[in-house]
LOLUMDREN-671338 format. One record per atom (N, C-alpha, C): y, z, x; residue in one letter. Coordinates in steps of 0.05 Angstrom, whole numbers, padded with zeros to 5 digits, always signed. Example, Ala and Ser with C-alpha at 12.3 -4.5 7.8 and 13.67 -1.06 7.14 Angstrom:
2
-00114+00156+00264A
-00090+00156+00246A
-00066+00156+00264A
-00045+00142+00257S
-00021+00143+00273S
+00001+00157+00258S
***
This chain:
259
+01225+01018+00189M
+01252+01006+00185M
+01274+01026+00195M
+01268+01052+00195S
+01289+01071+00202S
+01298+01069+00230S
+01282+01057+00248I
+01291+01055+00276I
+01307+01029+00281I
+01310+01013+00260Q
+01326+00989+00263Q
+01356+00996+00264Q
+01373+00979+00276P
+01401+00986+00280P
+01418+00985+00254P
+01439+01000+00255I
+01461+00997+00236I
+01478+00974+00246I
+01483+00955+00228G
+01501+00932+00235G
+01529+00938+00228G
+01548+00930+00245I
+01576+00935+00240I
+01591+00909+00247I
+01609+00899+00230F
+01625+00876+00238F
+01654+00880+00230F
+01671+00867+00246D
+01700+00868+00241D
+01712+00842+00252D
+01737+00837+00244S
+01752+00814+00254S
+01762+00820+00281S
+01745+00830+00299G
+01754+00836+00326G
+01746+00864+00334G
+01763+00877+00350I
+01756+00902+00362I
+01763+00927+00345I
+01779+00923+00324G
+01788+00946+00308G
+01767+00963+00297G
+01745+00951+00288G
+01723+00966+00276G
+01709+00985+00295G
+01716+00984+00321T
+01705+01003+00340T
+01715+01031+00333T
+01738+01033+00319S
+01747+01060+00310S
+01728+01071+00289S
+01715+01054+00274I
+01695+01063+00255I
+01669+01069+00270I
+01661+01052+00288F
+01637+01056+00304F
+01638+01084+00317F
+01660+01091+00329K
+01663+01117+00343K
+01657+01141+00324K
+01667+01139+00299E
+01662+01160+00280E
+01632+01161+00272E
+01620+01138+00268I
+01592+01136+00261I
+01575+01147+00283I
+01581+01139+00307H
+01566+01147+00331H
+01568+01177+00335H
+01591+01189+00329M
+01595+01217+00333M
+01578+01233+00312M
+01578+01223+00287L
+01564+01237+00265L
+01534+01231+00266L
+01526+01207+00275L
+01498+01199+00275L
+01490+01190+00303L
+01488+01210+00322P
+01485+01202+00350P
+01458+01190+00358P
+01438+01191+00340H
+01412+01180+00346H
+01408+01152+00334H
+01428+01142+00320E
+01424+01116+00307E
+01431+01093+00326E
+01413+01073+00326H
+01419+01048+00341H
+01440+01033+00325H
+01458+01019+00340T
+01479+01003+00326T
+01482+00976+00340T
+01491+00957+00324M
+01498+00931+00334M
+01525+00923+00322M
+01543+00916+00339Y
+01571+00911+00331Y
+01579+00882+00337Y
+01591+00869+00317L
+01601+00841+00320L
+01631+00842+00319L
+01644+00833+00341A
+01673+00831+00341A
+01680+00801+00338A
+01689+00793+00314D
+01695+00765+00309D
+01723+00759+00317D
+01728+00763+00343S
+01756+00762+00354S
+01768+00734+00353S
+01751+00713+00355K
+01763+00686+00354K
+01774+00679+00327K
+01766+00694+00306N
+01777+00689+00279N
+01797+00711+00270N
+01804+00729+00288A
+01823+00750+00281A
+01851+00739+00281A
+01868+00750+00263P
+01862+00769+00243P
+01852+00756+00217P
+01836+00771+00201Y
+01827+00761+00175Y
+01849+00763+00154Y
+01868+00781+00160G
+01889+00788+00140G
+01905+00766+00129G
+01909+00744+00144G
+01926+00722+00135G
+01910+00699+00124G
+01884+00702+00123K
+01866+00679+00114K
+01863+00680+00083K
+01853+00657+00073S
+01848+00655+00044S
+01823+00672+00037S
+01820+00679+00012K
+01796+00694+00003K
+01771+00679+00009K
+01771+00653+00005D
+01747+00636+00011D
+01739+00637+00041D
+01759+00636+00058D
+01754+00637+00087D
+01743+00665+00095D
+01755+00686+00084I
+01746+00713+00090I
+01717+00717+00081I
+01711+00706+00057L
+01683+00708+00047L
+01664+00693+00065L
+01671+00669+00073A
+01654+00653+00090A
+01649+00667+00117A
+01669+00679+00129L
+01666+00693+00154L
+01649+00718+00150L
+01652+00732+00128S
+01637+00756+00123S
+01607+00749+00119S
+01602+00727+00106I
+01574+00718+00102I
+01561+00710+00129I
+01577+00696+00146K
+01567+00689+00173K
+01560+00714+00189K
+01577+00733+00189N
+01572+00758+00204N
+01548+00773+00193N
+01547+00775+00167T
+01525+00789+00154T
+01498+00776+00161T
+01497+00750+00159E
+01471+00736+00164E
+01462+00739+00193E
+01481+00740+00212L
+01474+00744+00240L
+01463+00772+00244L
+01475+00792+00231L
+01465+00819+00234L
+01438+00823+00221L
+01433+00808+00199L
+01407+00810+00185L
+01386+00796+00202L
+01393+00774+00216E
+01375+00761+00234E
+01366+00780+00256E
+01383+00798+00263K
+01378+00817+00285K
+01366+00844+00273K
+01357+00842+00248N
+01341+00864+00235N
+01357+00889+00230N
+01382+00887+00223C
+01398+00911+00217C
+01389+00921+00189C
+01388+00948+00187K
+01378+00961+00163K
+01400+00967+00142K
+01425+00967+00152L
+01448+00973+00135L
+01472+00960+00149L
+01491+00951+00133I
+01514+00937+00145I
+01540+00951+00137I
+01556+00958+00157V
+01583+00969+00153V
+01603+00947+00156V
+01617+00941+00135V
+01638+00921+00136V
+01663+00935+00146V
+01666+00936+00173A
+01687+00953+00186A
+01714+00939+00187A
+01721+00927+00165C
+01746+00912+00163C
+01756+00915+00134C
+01780+00925+00131N
+01791+00929+00104N
+01794+00903+00089N
+01803+00882+00102T
+01807+00856+00089T
+01781+00845+00080T
+01760+00846+00096A
+01734+00836+00088A
+01722+00852+00066A
+01726+00878+00066T
+01715+00895+00045T
+01728+00888+00018T
+01755+00887+00018T
+01769+00883-00007T
+01765+00855-00019T
+01758+00836-00001N
+01755+00808-00010N
+01726+00798-00013N
+01707+00812+00000A
+01680+00801+00002A
+01657+00819-00005A
+01661+00845-00005I
+01638+00863-00006I
+01622+00861-00032I
+01636+00855-00054E
+01622+00853-00079E
+01601+00830-00078E
+01610+00807-00067V
+01592+00784-00064V
+01569+00791-00045V
+01575+00804-00023L
+01554+00812-00003L
+01533+00830-00016L
+01542+00849-00031R
+01524+00868-00044R
+01506+00854-00065R
+01517+00834-00078N
+01502+00819-00098N
+01484+00798-00086N
+01487+00792-00061T
+01473+00770-00048T
+01450+00780-00030T
+01454+00802-00016Y
+01435+00811+00005Y
+01422+00837-00002Y
+01398+00840+00006D
+01382+00864-00002D
+01382+00886+00019D
+01406+00893+00028V
+01409+00916+00045V
+01434+00931+00035V
+01436+00957+00041P
+01460+00972+00033P
+01484+00963+00050P
+01507+00962+00037F
+01532+00956+00050F
+01552+00980+00047F
+01565+00986+00069I
+01587+01006+00068I
+01613+00992+00073I
+01632+00996+00055G
+01658+00983+00058G
+01680+01002+00067G
+01703+00991+00074I
+01726+01006+00083I
+01749+01002+00063I
+01759+01023+00052E
+01783+01021+00035E
+01805+01039+00045E
+01830+01032+00042P
+01851+01050+00051P
+01849+01077+00036P
+01855+01098+00051A
+01852+01126+00040A
+01875+01133+00022A
+01878+01117+00000I
+01901+01122-00018I
+01897+01148-00034I
+01872+01153-00042K
+01866+01176-00059K
+01876+01202-00047K
+01867+01209-00023P
+01876+01235-00012P
+01906+01237-00007P
+01918+01214+00000A
+01947+01214+00004A
+01962+01219-00023A
+01953+01205-00044A
+01965+01207-00070A
+01961+01235-00082A
+01938+01247-00077L
+01932+01273-00089L
+01947+01296-00074L
+01954+01291-00049N
+01966+01313-00033N
+01995+01311-00027N
+02007+01288-00034T
+02036+01284-00027T
+02054+01304-00042T
+02073+01315-00027K
+02092+01334-00039K
+02118+01319-00046K
+02124+01298-00031T
+02149+01283-00036T
+02146+01262-00057T
+02121+01258-00066K
+02114+01237-00086K
+02120+01209-00075K
+02117+01206-00049A
+02121+01180-00036A
+02101+01177-00013A
+02086+01156-00013I
+02067+01151+00009I
+02071+01122+00020I
+02065+01119+00045G
+02067+01092+00057G
+02039+01081+00063G
+02036+01055+00060I
+02011+01042+00067I
+02017+01019+00085I
+02006+01020+00109L
+02008+00998+00129L
+01982+00984+00129L
+01982+00958+00122A
+01956+00943+00120A
+01962+00914+00124A
+01941+00898+00124T
+01944+00869+00127T
+01951+00856+00099T
+01961+00832+00101K
+01967+00818+00076K
+01942+00814+00059K
+01920+00809+00072G
+01895+00804+00057G
+01886+00829+00042G
+01890+00852+00053T
+01883+00877+00039T
+01903+00883+00017T
+01929+00882+00023L
+01949+00889+00003L
+01950+00870-00021L
+01941+00846-00018S
+01942+00827-00040S
+01915+00825-00056S
+01895+00841-00047S
+01869+00839-00060S
+01867+00855-00086S
+01849+00846-00104D
+01845+00859-00130D
+01836+00888-00126D
+01817+00893-00107L
+01807+00919-00103L
+01828+00939-00094L
+01846+00930-00077F
+01868+00947-00068F
+01886+00955-00092F
+01893+00935-00109H
+01910+00941-00131H
+01896+00959-00152H
+01870+00956-00156Q
+01856+00974-00174Q
+01857+01003-00164Q
+01852+01006-00138T
+01852+01033-00126T
+01880+01045-00128T
+01900+01029-00121T
+01928+01039-00122T
+01936+01047-00150T
+01929+01030-00170D
+01936+01036-00198D
+01923+01062-00208D
+01899+01066-00197L
+01883+01089-00206L
+01895+01116-00197L
+01906+01116-00173Y
+01915+01142-00162Y
+01945+01145-00158Y
+01961+01124-00163S
+01989+01126-00156S
+02008+01131-00179S
+01998+01140-00201N
+02015+01146-00224N
+02036+01167-00218N
+02061+01159-00221G
+02083+01178-00215G
+02089+01180-00185G
+02077+01164-00169I
+02081+01165-00140I
+02092+01138-00130I
+02112+01140-00112K
+02123+01116-00100K
+02106+01107-00077K
+02096+01082-00078V
+02079+01072-00057V
+02095+01050-00042V
+02099+01055-00016I
+02114+01036+00001I
+02093+01020+00016I
+02090+00994+00009E
+02070+00977+00022E
+02083+00961+00044E
+02070+00960+00067Q
+02081+00944+00089Q
+02059+00928+00102Q
+02063+00901+00103V
+02044+00884+00117V
+02049+00887+00147V
+02027+00893+00162G
+02029+00897+00191G
+02028+00871+00206G
+02045+00852+00199E
+02045+00826+00212E
+02048+00829+00242E
+02029+00817+00257G
+02032+00816+00286G
+02017+00839+00301G
+02009+00860+00286I
+01996+00883+00299I
+01968+00876+00310I
+01952+00863+00293V
+01924+00858+00302V
+01923+00840+00327V
+01939+00818+00328P
+01938+00802+00353P
+01946+00818+00378P
+01965+00837+00375L
+01972+00853+00398L
+01949+00872+00407L
+01936+00884+00387V
+01913+00902+00393V
+01891+00885+00406V
+01886+00862+00395E
+01864+00844+00406E
+01871+00836+00435E
+01896+00834+00441A
+01904+00826+00468A
+01906+00850+00487A
+01899+00873+00477G
+01901+00897+00494G
+01929+00908+00498G
+01947+00900+00480K
+01975+00908+00483K
+01983+00929+00463K
+01968+00951+00463V
+01974+00973+00444V
+01998+00989+00454V
+01997+00999+00478S
+02019+01016+00488S
+02040+01000+00502S
+02053+00983+00486T
+02074+00966+00497T
+02100+00969+00482T
+02122+00961+00494T
+02148+00962+00481T
+02148+00944+00456T
+02135+00921+00458E
+02133+00903+00436E
+02121+00916+00411E
+02099+00930+00415M
+02085+00944+00393M
+02103+00966+00382M
+02115+00981+00399K
+02132+01003+00390K
+02156+00993+00373K
+02168+00971+00382E
+02191+00960+00367E
+02182+00950+00340E
+02158+00938+00339L
+02147+00927+00314L
+02142+00950+00294L
+02130+00972+00304L
+02124+00995+00287L
+02150+01009+00277L
+02170+01009+00294Q
+02196+01021+00286Q
+02207+01006+00262Q
+02205+00980+00262I
+02215+00963+00240I
+02199+00969+00215I
+02172+00971+00218Y
+02155+00975+00195Y
+02157+01003+00183Y
+02164+01023+00199M
+02166+01050+00189M
+02193+01056+00176M
+02213+01040+00182E
+02240+01045+00172E
+02242+01048+00141E
+02231+01029+00125P
+02233+01032+00096P
+02217+01056+00086P
+02195+01063+00100M
+02179+01086+00092M
+02194+01112+00097M
+02208+01114+00119L
+02224+01138+00125L
+02247+01141+00105L
+02259+01119+00098K
+02281+01119+00078K
+02271+01129+00051K
+02246+01123+00045A
+02234+01131+00019A
+02223+01159+00020A
+02225+01173+00043D
+02216+01200+00046D
+02186+01204+00042D
+02170+01187+00054I
+02141+01190+00052I
+02133+01215+00068I
+02111+01227+00059D
+02099+01249+00074D
+02070+01243+00082D
+02060+01220+00074Y
+02034+01210+00082Y
+02036+01180+00090Y
+02024+01173+00112L
+02021+01145+00120L
+01992+01138+00121L
+01984+01119+00104V
+01956+01110+00102V
+01953+01085+00120V
+01934+01086+00138L
+01928+01063+00155L
+01906+01046+00142L
+01914+01022+00134G
+01896+01005+00118G
+01883+00983+00134G
+01878+00987+00159C
+01865+00967+00176C
+01851+00982+00198C
+01826+00974+00205T
+01811+00989+00225T
+01822+00986+00253T
+01840+00967+00257H
+01854+00964+00283H
+01875+00986+00287H
+01885+00996+00264Y
+01909+01013+00265Y
+01906+01042+00276Y
+01882+01054+00274P
+01879+01081+00286P
+01886+01081+00316P
+01884+01058+00330Y
+01892+01057+00358Y
+01923+01060+00362Y
+01937+01058+00339L
+01966+01061+00341L
+01976+01089+00337L
+01957+01107+00330I
+01965+01135+00322I
+01982+01148+00344I
+01976+01146+00370P
+01993+01160+00390P
+02022+01150+00388P
+02027+01124+00383I
+02054+01114+00381I
+02067+01124+00355I
+02052+01123+00333L
+02063+01131+00308L
+02070+01161+00308L
+02055+01177+00321V
+02061+01206+00324V
+02088+01210+00337V
+02094+01193+00357E
+02120+01194+00371E
+02143+01185+00353E
+02137+01165+00336L
+02158+01153+00320L
+02165+01169+00294L
+02145+01183+00284L
+02148+01195+00257L
+02154+01225+00259L
+02169+01235+00239P
+02173+01264+00238P
+02146+01279+00236P
+02145+01303+00246K
+02120+01318+00247K
+02107+01324+00220K
+02123+01325+00199H
+02111+01332+00173H
+02096+01309+00160H
+02099+01285+00171I
+02085+01262+00159I
+02056+01261+00170I
+02037+01262+00152K
+02009+01261+00159K
+01999+01233+00160K
+01984+01226+00181I
+01973+01199+00183I
+01943+01200+00177I
+01934+01184+00159I
+01906+01185+00152I
+01893+01157+00152I
+01868+01156+00161D
+01853+01131+00160D
+01825+01137+00148D
+01808+01117+00146S
+01783+01120+00131S
+01759+01126+00149S
+01763+01128+00175G
+01740+01129+00194G
+01719+01150+00188G
+01728+01175+00186L
+01709+01197+00181L
+01695+01194+00154L
+01710+01187+00134A
+01699+01183+00107A
+01677+01161+00107A
+01682+01140+00122V
+01662+01118+00125V
+01637+01128+00139V
+01640+01144+00160A
+01617+01155+00174A
+01600+01173+00156A
+01614+01189+00140K
+01600+01207+00121K
+01585+01192+00100K
+01598+01170+00090Q
+01585+01154+00070Q
+01561+01139+00082Q
+01563+01130+00106T
+01540+01117+00120T
+01516+01137+00122T
+01522+01161+00129K
+01501+01182+00131K
+01488+01186+00103K
+01504+01189+00083L
+01494+01193+00055L
+01475+01170+00046L
+01484+01145+00052V
+01468+01122+00043V
+01442+01120+00059V
+01443+01125+00085L
+01419+01126+00101L
+01399+01146+00090L
+01409+01169+00083E
+01391+01190+00072E
+01380+01182+00045E
+01397+01170+00028K
+01389+01161+00001K
+01366+01141+00002K
+01367+01123+00022Y
+01347+01102+00023Y
+01325+01108+00045Y
+01325+01133+00054H
+01305+01142+00074H
+01305+01124+00099H
+01329+01119+00108L
+01333+01101+00132L
+01342+01116+00157L
+01344+01142+00155V
+01354+01158+00178V
+01334+01155+00201V
+01344+01150+00225N
+01326+01149+00249N
+01320+01177+00258N
+01295+01185+00255S
+01287+01213+00261S
+01281+01217+00290S
+01280+01195+00305R
+01275+01198+00334R
+01300+01208+00349R
+01295+01223+00370T
+01318+01235+00384T
+01321+01223+00412T
+01308+01200+00416T
+01312+01186+00442T
+01339+01173+00442T
+01351+01168+00466P
+01377+01157+00468P
+01379+01130+00453P
+01399+01126+00436P
+01401+01102+00420P
+01411+01078+00437P
+01407+01054+00426E
+01418+01030+00439E
+01442+01021+00422E
+01465+01020+00434N
+01489+01012+00421N
+01499+00986+00434N
+01496+00964+00420I
+01501+00937+00431I
+01526+00925+00417I
+01543+00913+00434F
+01567+00901+00424F
+01568+00871+00431F
+01574+00854+00412F
+01578+00826+00416F
+01606+00817+00408F
+01618+00801+00425S
+01644+00790+00418S
+01645+00760+00423S
+01659+00745+00406N
+01662+00716+00411N
+01690+00711+00422N
+01703+00733+00432G
+01729+00731+00445G
+01728+00743+00472G
+01750+00755+00480N
+01752+00767+00507N
+01738+00794+00508N
+01715+00795+00523I
+01700+00820+00523I
+01713+00842+00540I
+01733+00834+00556T
+01746+00854+00574T
+01761+00875+00557T
+01775+00866+00536V
+01790+00885+00519V
+01771+00903+00504V
+01749+00891+00493L
+01729+00907+00479L
+01717+00928+00497L
+01711+00920+00521N
+01699+00938+00541N
+01718+00962+00547N
+01744+00955+00549R
+01764+00975+00556R
+01767+00995+00533R
+01767+00985+00509I
+01772+01003+00486I
+01748+01021+00481I
+01725+01013+00492L
+01700+01030+00490L
+01696+01047+00516L
+01717+01047+00533N
+01716+01062+00558N
+01692+01054+00576N
+01684+01028+00573E
+01662+01017+00589E
+01637+01034+00588E
+01631+01045+00565K
+01608+01063+00562K
+01584+01049+00550K
+01588+01025+00539F
+01567+01011+00524F
+01562+00983+00534F
+01540+00971+00525K
+01534+00944+00533K
+01550+00924+00516K
+01567+00909+00529V
+01584+00889+00515V
+01577+00861+00526V
+01571+00843+00507S
+01563+00816+00515S
+01579+00795+00499S
+01583+00772+00511Y
+01596+00749+00497Y
+01574+00735+00481Y
+01581+00728+00456L
+01563+00713+00439L
+01579+00694+00422L
+01572+00669+00422D
+01587+00649+00407D
+01576+00648+00379D
+01590+00660+00360F
+01581+00661+00332F
+01604+00654+00313F
***
C-alpha cells in the first residue's frame, strides 16, 4: 500500500500550493490531484453542498487507490473533514488557517485573516479563533472575488491588486503585524501582498505545516514510500487545464476529467 498515491483535492488550482510543499518534503511519493474548478469557489456554497462535493472528490480518489487524502481546501476542511474521517477508512489531512502562530507571536496584538466566507463562518474556524485569540484583535476579511481571478489565471493584474488594496485597508488601520492566509489559493498572492504591505507585517499560510503533518501521518501508519524511483504526479481538472498547467510550470501531467 505504501507505493499507492497521496490523494489531494481542492476547489480548483489553489491546492497546488499545498502539493508543492508536500512534493518538496516527500519527493518520492506518488500523488494524484483533483482540481474541482467547475465548482470553484467552495467558499460561497452551503455546508451541505461543500460536504457533497468533498464526498464526491474523496470517493474518486479512493477509486484510484489513494492511501491518504489531503483536503487541500480550507473551506472543505472546516465544513466536511469530520464527516470524511468518520465515513472513510483512510487518514485525512486538513487545512486550517495558521491562527495559532500569528496569535502567539503578534506584538501589536492585532492579526488579520483573509479567507473565504465558508471558512470564516464555520464552527471549526470559530473554535480555533476562540482558543488562541484571547486579548488579541482579529480582523476577518472575506476574500470575495479572489478565487475566480486566480482560477482564470489573473493573479498579477490591476484588478487583483485593487481588490487586495481594499481588503488590506481595515487591517492596516488596526495595526496588524501578521496576515494569515486562510485559503490555499491565496499563497499565489504573496508577491502582490509583499508590495502592498509594510515590511514588518509577516504573511503566513499553512502549506509547510500541512506537508509536515502529511509526513508524520504517513510514518505513523507505515505508509511512507521507501522506493526512490521517480514518482508519478498526476493532475486532473474538470475546468481549464491551461491555467493549472501554467501554475505548475508545465512540469507535470495534467489531464481533463469530467467529475
